[in-house]
C-alpha positions as CSV (number, residue, x, y, z in Angstrom):
1,M,132.9,100.0,84.5
2,K,129.2,100.9,85.2
3,S,128.2,102.3,88.6
4,I,126.0,100.3,90.8
5,L,122.4,101.7,91.0
6,Q,120.5,101.9,94.2
7,A,116.7,102.3,94.6
8,D,115.0,104.1,97.6
9,V,111.3,104.8,98.1
10,Y,109.8,108.0,99.5
11,V,106.3,107.9,101.0
12,S,104.5,111.2,101.4
13,S,102.2,112.4,104.2
14,R,98.5,112.3,103.8
15,L,96.8,115.5,102.7
16,P,93.4,116.3,104.3
17,L,90.6,116.6,101.7
18,A,88.5,119.8,101.7
19,V,85.4,117.7,100.9
20,K,83.9,114.9,103.1
21,R,83.6,111.3,102.1
22,L,80.3,109.7,103.3
23,G,79.8,112.7,105.5
24,E,83.2,112.2,107.3
25,S,86.5,114.0,107.1
26,S,89.1,112.2,105.1
27,C,92.6,112.4,103.7
28,F,94.2,111.6,100.3
29,S,96.2,108.4,100.1
30,P,100.0,108.6,100.7
31,I,102.0,108.9,97.5
32,S,105.1,106.8,96.8
33,C,108.0,108.1,94.7
34,T,111.0,106.0,93.7
35,L,114.5,107.4,93.5
36,I,117.1,105.4,91.5
37,H,120.6,106.7,91.7
38,G,124.2,105.9,90.8
39,D,127.5,107.5,91.7
40,S,126.5,111.0,90.6
41,E,123.1,111.0,88.8
42,A,119.6,110.1,89.8
43,V,116.1,109.4,88.3
44,L,112.9,110.0,90.2
45,V,109.7,108.1,89.3
46,D,106.6,110.2,89.9
47,T,106.1,113.1,92.3
48,P,103.7,114.0,95.1
49,I,100.7,116.3,94.4
50,S,101.2,119.2,96.8
51,I,103.8,121.9,97.2
52,S,104.5,120.9,100.9
53,Q,104.8,117.2,100.0
54,T,107.2,117.9,97.2
55,E,109.4,120.2,99.3
56,D,109.6,117.4,101.8
57,L,110.5,115.1,99.0
58,V,113.3,117.5,97.9
59,A,114.8,117.4,101.4
60,W,114.6,113.6,101.4
61,I,116.3,113.3,98.0
62,K,119.1,115.6,99.2
63,A,119.6,113.5,102.3
64,T,119.3,110.2,100.5
65,A,121.5,111.0,97.5
66,P,123.6,114.0,98.6
67,G,125.3,116.0,95.9
68,K,123.8,113.9,93.1
69,D,122.2,115.4,90.0
70,L,118.6,114.7,89.5
71,R,118.7,114.1,85.7
72,Y,115.2,112.8,85.0
73,I,111.7,112.6,86.5
74,Y,109.7,109.8,84.8
75,I,105.9,110.0,85.1
76,T,104.2,106.6,85.0
77,H,100.7,107.8,84.2
78,G,98.7,111.0,83.9
79,H,96.8,111.4,87.2
80,G,97.8,114.7,88.8
81,D,99.0,113.1,92.0
82,Q,101.8,111.5,90.0
83,W,103.3,114.8,88.5
84,F,101.9,118.1,89.9
85,G,105.1,118.5,92.0
86,A,107.5,118.5,89.0
87,S,107.8,122.2,88.8
88,I,108.8,122.4,92.5
89,L,111.6,119.9,91.9
90,R,112.8,122.0,88.9
91,K,113.5,124.9,91.2
92,H,116.2,122.7,92.9
93,W,117.5,120.9,89.7
94,P,116.9,123.4,86.9
95,N,118.3,121.1,84.2
96,L,116.3,118.1,84.9
97,R,114.0,116.6,82.2
98,V,110.5,115.4,82.9
99,L,109.7,112.5,80.7
100,A,106.6,110.6,79.8
101,T,105.1,108.5,77.0
102,P,102.8,110.3,74.5
103,G,99.9,108.4,75.9
104,T,100.7,109.7,79.5
105,I,101.1,113.2,78.2
106,E,97.6,113.0,76.6
107,H,96.3,112.1,80.0
108,M,98.3,114.9,81.7
109,E,96.9,117.5,79.4
110,E,93.4,116.2,80.1
111,Q,94.0,116.7,83.8
112,L,94.6,120.4,83.2
113,K,91.2,121.0,81.6
114,P,89.2,123.4,83.9
115,E,86.5,120.9,84.6
116,I,89.1,118.5,86.1
117,F,91.9,120.7,87.4
118,E,89.5,123.3,89.0
119,G,86.5,121.1,89.4
120,T,88.4,118.2,91.1
121,W,92.0,119.0,92.1
122,L,91.5,122.6,93.3
123,T,88.2,121.6,95.0
124,L,89.9,118.8,96.9
125,F,93.0,121.0,97.7
126,P,92.0,124.7,97.7
127,G,94.2,127.7,98.3
128,D,97.9,127.4,97.6
129,Q,98.3,123.7,98.3
130,I,99.1,122.6,94.7
131,P,101.0,124.4,91.9
132,K,98.6,126.5,89.8
133,H,100.5,125.8,86.6
134,P,101.8,122.2,86.8
135,E,104.5,121.3,84.3
136,V,103.6,118.8,81.6
137,A,106.3,116.3,80.7
138,E,108.1,116.2,77.4
139,A,107.2,113.3,75.1
140,M,109.9,110.6,74.9
141,S,111.3,110.2,71.4
142,S,112.2,106.6,72.3
143,S,111.2,104.2,75.1
144,V,114.7,104.2,76.6
145,F,116.8,106.8,78.4
146,N,120.1,106.3,80.4
147,I,122.1,107.5,83.3
148,E,125.7,106.4,84.0
149,G,125.4,103.7,81.3
150,H,122.3,102.1,82.8
151,E,119.2,101.7,80.7
152,F,115.7,102.8,81.9
153,R,112.9,101.5,79.7
154,A,109.3,102.8,79.6
155,I,106.8,100.0,79.0
156,E,103.2,100.5,78.1
157,V,100.8,98.3,80.1
158,G,97.5,100.0,79.0
159,L,94.5,100.0,81.3
160,T,95.1,99.5,85.0
161,D,93.4,101.9,87.4
162,T,93.4,104.4,84.5
163,Y,94.3,104.5,80.8
164,N,97.7,104.8,79.1
165,T,99.5,103.4,82.2
166,T,103.2,102.6,82.0
167,V,105.9,101.0,84.2
168,L,109.6,101.8,84.2
169,Y,111.9,98.8,83.9
170,V,115.6,99.0,85.0
171,P,117.3,95.8,83.7
172,S,120.6,96.3,85.6
173,I,118.9,96.1,89.0
174,R,116.0,93.9,87.9
175,I,113.3,96.3,89.1
176,V,110.0,97.4,87.7
177,V,108.6,100.7,89.2
178,A,104.8,100.9,89.0
179,E,101.9,101.4,91.3
180,M,102.6,98.0,92.7
181,Q,106.3,97.0,92.7
182,Y,107.7,93.5,92.4
183,T,111.3,93.0,93.0
184,A,112.5,89.8,94.7
185,M,109.3,89.4,96.8
186,C,106.1,87.5,96.4
187,T,102.8,89.3,96.2
188,S,102.0,91.2,99.4
189,S,98.8,90.8,101.3
190,L,97.7,94.3,100.3
191,E,98.3,93.5,96.6
192,K,96.3,90.3,97.0
193,Q,93.4,92.3,98.4
194,I,93.6,94.7,95.4
195,L,93.6,91.8,92.9
196,L,90.7,90.1,94.8
197,K,88.6,93.2,94.5
198,N,89.0,93.1,90.7
199,G,87.3,89.8,90.6
200,C,87.8,87.1,88.0
201,N,88.1,89.5,85.1
202,G,90.8,91.5,86.9
203,C,92.7,88.3,87.7
204,M,92.6,87.3,84.0
205,R,94.0,90.7,83.0
206,W,96.9,90.2,85.4
207,I,97.5,86.6,84.1
208,R,97.7,88.0,80.6
209,L,100.0,90.8,81.8
210,R,102.2,88.2,83.6
211,H,102.7,86.2,80.4
212,W,103.6,89.4,78.5
213,I,106.1,90.3,81.3
214,R,107.7,86.9,81.0
215,I,108.2,87.3,77.3
216,Q,109.8,90.7,77.9
217,L,112.0,89.1,80.6
218,L,111.1,91.8,83.1
219,L,111.0,89.8,86.3
220,G,112.6,86.8,87.9
221,I,110.9,83.5,87.3
222,S,110.3,82.8,91.0
223,V,108.4,86.1,91.5
224,Q,106.3,85.4,88.4
225,E,105.5,81.9,89.5
226,Q,104.3,83.0,92.9
227,L,102.1,85.7,91.3
228,M,100.7,83.3,88.8
229,D,99.9,80.6,91.4
230,F,98.0,83.1,93.5
231,L,96.0,84.5,90.5
232,T,95.2,81.0,89.2
233,C,94.0,79.8,92.6
234,T,91.9,83.0,93.0
235,K,90.2,82.5,89.6
236,R,89.5,78.8,90.3
237,N,88.0,79.6,93.7
238,E,85.7,82.3,92.2
239,I,84.5,80.0,89.5
240,E,83.8,77.2,92.0
């Protein structure tokens, strides 16, 4: 008999930026990481960016899933704020595997080029705030991995806020882990604002994605219908 999976979400603190935005001090956005765990094993989706944030995440994981083995970290896309903390987690779970799709790994490697890693990340977070040698994930040989008999499926969704973006689908608990998560809820007001900012073209991309998701049977029909209704109304209002 399979174990029952549970999903919990960690939200990091905000890191102050070393550069000003529009002449004012600012902070990096909070980072969310999803922990999905069964009786004895766990999967983490994405990591924070800084050493201190990741150490706080480690403490949270040990309190949330005490004694459980972190088997995998799955990276949804290549931006450094999704994976720079992986090497810190490995210190606590030496045998874990950090997984990503080949497209995500291509993006991760680009993030380590001097003009990006030093020119952007170390400029925003100087000193010893982030790991100097972040660990790049291993390429998945297949789109599926498992813990305790449960399937975790990586799904390519292409261009969102960056290229080669993916989501992680867990059929047994009907959850899709992404930058915006839809479980058994309708679209939140924040997500509506994000979609509205994308304008008509952005809404059409989401409509196409929604149809693809339905074909793949990723989400419950009621959630899809609520999302579709909102996007369709938004498109109609913009055209009018």
